[in-house]
N, C-alpha and C positions, 0 to 999 in steps of 0.2 A: 504492499500500500504505499504509495507516494504522499508527501507532506500536503500536496493539494486534495488529494482524495480523503485525507484525513480532516482537514478543515472543512470540506463540504460536508462531511458527515457531522461532524461537531456541530455546525451552524445548523444542519438541518433537525438535528435531534431536539424533541420537544416532549415534555411529561405529559403522558397521554391518561386521561381520567376514565375513558370508556373504550373498551375493545370490541372487536367483533366476535361474538361469541361462538360464530360458526368455525372459526378458525382454532383447530388445535394441533398441537405437537404430538403426533401420534407416536407410538412406541416405534414404528419404524424410522421416524425421523428423530429419535432422541441422539442418534449419532451427530446430528448437527448442533442439539443442545450442548454435547461433549465437547464438539470442537469450539462452540462460542465460549465455554468455560476454560477450555484449553488454551485458547488466544488470550483470554482474559487474564489469565495467571501468568503472563508475560510481565504484568506490573512489576514495579520494584518493590523489594521489602528489606527491613533492616536486617542485615548480615544474610539475606536470602532465606530467612526462616519462613515464609510463605505462610503466615498464620490464619490465612481465610479459610473457612469452609464453608460449604454450601450445602442446603437441603433444597431439591427442587420438588415443588409443590404442584402436581398436576392432576391427580386423580379427583373425582368427585368428593371422595370421602375426605382427603387432604384438605382439599378447599373449603370443605363445610367447617372444618375444624379449626381452619386460619380464619375463616370469616368471623367466627365467633370471638377471636381475639384480635380483629382489626375492623371493628365494627363501622367506624367511619369511611373505612375504604372497601366496605363488602363488595360494592360494584365492581371495582378494579380486580378483586379477587376472584369473583364469580365469572366475569366476562373474558379474563386474560387468559392465554393458553397455558401459561404456568406462572408460579410466582417464586421466586428465587430468595430464599432466606439466607442471608449472609450472616454468618458468624465469625468470632474471632477466637483461636484456641489459646487460651491463657498457658497451656503447657506444651506451647508449638516446639519448645527445645527437645522434646522427645524424638522430634524427627530429623535432628541436626547430624547424627551418626549417617542415617541413610541419604540426606541431602549432600554431604560432603564426600560420603563414600562414592556416591554415583558420579559426581564431578570427577574425581579421580579415574574411575573407571572409564567414562567417556572422553576423557583426554582434557578437559577444561581446567584441571587445577594440579599440579604435581602433589606427591604424596607428603612431603615435608611441609607444604604450606597448608595442607589438610590440617595435620597435626598442630601445626603451630597455632591457626586460627581457633580448632576447637578447644585446644588447651587453654586458649585466652578466653574465648567469649562464653563457652559453656558453664563454666562456674558462677559466671555474673549473671546469664538468664536463669540459671536454677536457684539462686538466692537473690534474685531481683524482688524488691518491694512489689505488693501486688497493683499498687497504684502506678507505679512506673511501666510495669508491663500492659497494664491496660492502656495507657499512653501510646505505647507501640503497637500494640493490636488494633487500635482505633484508626491510627493513621495509615497503617498497612492495609487494613481491610477497606478504607475508605478509598484507596488508590485501585485497589482491584475492582471496587464497585462502580467507579466512574468508568474504568477501562472496559468493565463487562457492558456497559449501556452503550458506548461507542462501537464496541465488537457486534452487539446485537444489531445495532443499526446499520451496520456496514454488510450484516448477513440479511437485511431486510425487515427486522422485527422492530417494534416500537417498543418503549419502555417508560416504567414511573418509579423514581424511588419512593418509598413509602416509610414514614418514621413514626406515624400514629398506630401504634399497635401494643399489647399487653407484652412489653419486653420482659417482665418477671416470670411470665407463664410460658413463653413460647418454647424456650429449650426442651422443658419438660415434657411438654404437650407432643412433641415430635422425637422423643425419646433419647434425648441429649442430657448430660450432667450440666445444671444451670451454674455450678461453680466454677467450671472448666470452660464452658462455652459461651462466650459473650455475644448478645444480639446486637447486630450493627445496624442492618437495615433490610426490608424486604424491597425487591425489585420484581414488578410485573412486567410480562413479556408476552408480546402477541401482536395482533395487526390492529392498528386504531380503527375504530368506528367511524370517527371523523378527526379531521386534522387538529390537532392540538394548538392552543391559543399563544400566540407570541407574548413574550414578556420583556418588559423594558429593562436594560442594563445599564447601570450608571457608567458615565464616561470613564475611560482606562485612566486618566489623569486626575478623577476625583479619588480613585482608589488606589493609585502609586505614587510614591515619591522618589525623586530621582536625585542622586547625590553624587 
C-alpha cells in the first residue's frame, strides 16, 4: 500500500452507526477477518510485546450477550457483521520467549541480542507496577485498534469504535480473566447502511506547537 493509498483510506474512514444487517462475514470468509487482524497486528508495540488480544463476536448468541453490555450501541452490535472486542493482556510478558525465540529462528535477530534484551526487560515487565503496565497496554492496544480500522477500510469494510459498554463485565462474559485482560474498546465492522456523517476537525495549527 502506498502513502497515497493510505491517506485516501484514512480520509474516507468514517464512524458508522448503522450497518446493512444483510451483510454477514460467513465462516467461509473468516479467512479475510484473520487477514485483517494479521495486517492490523503489524502496529508497533513496546519492545514488540504485542499485548493486544481480540474476541470476534459474530454469532447471534454472542451479539445478544454483547448487546446487553452495550445497550446504548445495541443497534451497531445487531446490524454489524461482527464486533471485535479488543483487550490488553496485562501478563503479556508470558509470550516474550516465544516472540524473541521466533525472531531468532526467522533470522530477524541474532541469538546474543535476544538473550541480552530478554535478560534486560523481562525482569522489568515481570515486576512492573500494575498502573505502569496498564499505561503500556492501553497505548499499544490503541495503536492496533486504529490500524485495524484502517486495514478494514482497505478491505472494503466500515467500522466504528465503541467505548460505551460495561467494561467491568465484558471479560468474564466472554470467558476471560478480568484481572488479566483489560478491555480497550469494541470495534464494529460491516457494510454501512448509509454513509457516515462528516465531522469537523480543528485546524492543525490549533493543536500543534512548532519549536
